[in-house]
N, C-alpha and C positions, 0 to 999 in steps of 0.2 A: 239017637246018640250021634249019628252021622251029621244031622242038621246042626246040633250043638257044636260039634267040632268045626264045621264049616264057618259058623258064626264067629267062633274064637279065632280061627285063622284070618278071617276077613278083618276082625278088629285089630289083630296084631299087625297086619299089613298096613292098615290105615294109620296106626300109631307110628310105625316105622317111617312111612312117607312123610308124616307130619314132622317128625323129629329131623329127618334129613332136610326138609324144606326150611325149618327154623335154623339149622346149622348153616345152610347156604346163605340165608339172609344175614346171619351173624358174621359170616366170613367176608361180607362185602366191606370194602375199605373206602372210607371217605378221603378223597384226594383233593387238595387245593389246586384250583386251576391257575396256571401261570401264563402270562402273555408270551406269544411267539412273535419274533421280529423278522420281517421280510425286508431285505435290503436291495436297493437298486433294481427293482422290477422294471424291466424294459418295456416302456409304452411309447417307443419312438415312432413306430410305423404310423403312417398317415392313412393307410388303407385297411389294416387289420387290427382288431382288438387283441390284447394279451389276456387270455382267459386264465382264471385262477380258481382253484378248489381249496376251500378252508379245511375240509376234512383231511385232505392229503397234504395240505401246506405245499402246494406245487402248482406250477404253470401247467395248463392243459392244452394239448395240441389243437390248432384251429380246425382240424378235421373232425373234432368232437363238438363243434359249435352248435350243431343241431341236436345235441343230447343234453341230459341233465347232469353231466359229469362236471360241470363248472358252476360257480355261484356268482362271480363278479368278474368284470373285465374292464380294462383300462386302455385308452388311446388318447394320448395327449392329456388334456385336463378333463376329458369326458369319461365318466364312469357309468357303466350299464350293469343291470342285473339280469340273471337268467329267468326272464319272465316277460309277459306282455309282448310288446313288439320286438323285444331284444332277444328272446330265446324261448324254448319250449318248456322250461322249468317253472317252478312255482315260487321262486325267490321274490322277496319283497324287502323294502328297507325304508329307513328314514334317518334324518340327521337330528341329533338331540344335543342340547347344551349341558355341560357338566364336566366333571373331572374323571378321566378314564379309570383310574384306580378306585374311585369311589362309586362308580356305576355298578351296583351289585345285582340289578335285576333289569331284564329287558322290558320295555313298555308293553302293556297289554294290547294297545291299539295304535293306530297312526301309520301303519305300514302301507306302502304304495308299490305298484309295479310300474315299469316303464311304459309310457304311452306315446302316441304320435305327437302329442302336444308338450310333453314334459318327461324328463327322466326322474326316477324316484330319488336319486342322489343329486342334489343341486350342486353345480360347480361354483361359479363366481358368486360370492356372497353367501354360499352354503358352506362348503368345506375350505374354500380358499379366498384370498384377496389378491387382486391384480393391482399392482402399485402404479402402473402407467408412468407418467412423468411428474406426478404431483407428490410423490413420496420417495424417500430413499430406503432401499436401493430402487432405482428406476426399472420399469418393465420386469418386475419379478412376480412369480407365483408363490405366495406364502400361505401355508396352511393356517387357518384361524384357530387360535388356542381355545380349548374348551369345546370343540365341535367333535362329536363322536358319531360314527356311523353304526347304526344297529340294524342288523340284517337277519331275516329269516332265510335260511339257505334253500337250495334246490331240494334238499332231503329233509326239510322241516326241522332244522336245528337252529340255534340262535348264536349270533356272533356280535361282539362289539369290536370296533376297529377305529384306530386313531392314525391319521396320516401325519407323518413326522416331517417328511421332506419330499420335494418334487425334483430335486437335483442330485446328480450322481455323487455318491460319497457322503451324502447328508452333510453338506458344508455349513459352516457358521455364516449365516446370512447377514451378520452385522459387520463383517470385515470389509476392508478396502478391496481385497481380492475379489470378493463376491460382487461388490458394487460396480466394479469395472467389467463391462460386458465382454471385453477382450480376454479376461482371465476367469470369468465366471464358469463354473463347471457346467457340463451339459445338462439340459433339462429333460423332462419326460422320463425320469427315473424315480420311481416311487420307493420310499422307505416308509413302512407302516408297521404297527404292532396290533395284534388281535388276540382275543380269547374266543375259542370255539367250544361250545358246550355240547359234548357228544350225547348226553342222555335225553336231549329233547326238551328239558325244562328251560325256563327263562332265567335261571340262577347263574350268575357269572362267578360265584365264589368257589363252590366245590362241586364235585361230581362223585358218583358211586361207581366203584370198579370191583 
């Protein structure tokens, strides 16, 4: 009789756990991921990189440069990732062509880490054009439309990022004020938008909470 009771109790406990588990799954909410905009990130220094964490949407202190607390870093037009020769993390990235809002899935392959010979994120001809003296406005760094950075972060999450501006205040680069070097806003200030997928999937549309 005791054995029968024990079996019944075990079955009841199993059923309770199963029901609770189902309830937990049912309670998960599907949330639409929305882009976060970072304005005027200061990359002015010629000696130190400005480190950035996508998870925290925040600049990371240079004292943490030897940790996995940051994902990407900026200095002038150079962008590095926390991996390879640039850091102890496992970040990797690539630049893809497309429309930011329409890129719903991170690529399955094609990611690179920084090496001695090349950065994973290519600058000139990659994410920006330098106009030199052959185009107006002269001597300008202009993000290339339709270029999206896709990054696997130091904590193995996925991010898509679009650089909007390299100048303080995200100015209109078609104006006479911008064309005139005397009145052009200061450079080395990044404005960009990104979507960070916290659940570890490659999906940039929704996440489960």
